[in-house]
C-alpha angles and dihedrals in degrees: 000000000000103000098185109126120249116245099252097176090047092073133044113287118250121214138165114277090261091055096253122124120283110256117224132179117204114202117190132128092220103088094196093053091044091052094049092048091047091051092053092050094046087053085064088059094255129140108244135187130178138215130187101203142022098264093051090045093057092045092051091046092054090053099039101034090209125212090213138015128205101206129188113219093219116057129166096245102030143342128279093247091061091046090051092059089054091047091053088054088057096044119000097198098050114135113234127200112189123214113209130183094215135038093236120158091219091057092051093048092047091049095050092043090052090054102265117152102210143341141213126204123229126276094049138155122250088230090060093050093049092046092049092050093048090051094048093049094048094048091048090053090237097120141042129210122231098218103180108020129268114346133195118204130188113169107310092339115102131182126193102203096194097046090037091225127143127194133179118197088349093303120120116246114206112217136178116237092260093046089051092053092048092050091046090056091050092047092051087055106041116180089007119119111231119197123226088249092055092048093048091050096048101037104030101016088230127147112238102260121125092325099103091108089066091062092044091050095051093043087056090050091052093048091053090054104033102032102029109129092354137089106282123259101173111073135183116226102203113240092002112062138250136322135192118211138154114284116260113255 
């Protein structure tokens, strides 16, 4: 088996549809193999648990409710096909990738008949296992891919924090570094009124003392770029501060 780790950060991250880490259960009676597999999957940012036999696998599944299971066909107390039936009783839509020691047609047929989704034959590469799992999870609609890094979205306004790009209605909005930081603060707090003192502290690290004009000035800059020719999103709450919220339709 090729035990070199796959380059998790070198490809788009995969998470559950709610943004939380993918949950995977690795079931194999070889502790060294289970540990190597677990390390590769954790490198993807996923939550991973292991089990060395069928009884432990079912117990872990009940606690974890995994999105996917990497399941060895041969286990010390039972076979993987029997375990799979118990796993489906815990979670019927779980994705299952079988590990088999031989490329036998009968194993493949038995695995698919039992409800398995795919299989890999030992020896295998970690890269192949990760790729197969990513494909299964995407096809099952159980995962989403973060294509361009972390994004903030309020209405039709979107910010890619890593690429430092902002779009509104699909059109690029060019911002200075300070404008970007001010908008980022507002987008992290949608529908929340932020006072001038709070904005000064978080964007400029100033104490509130005669610097209110700085906030007013940059809010006006943002409005000219974000709201120009469009329904407004940046609002003044008289006597309280500023708030960003989706434009009224």
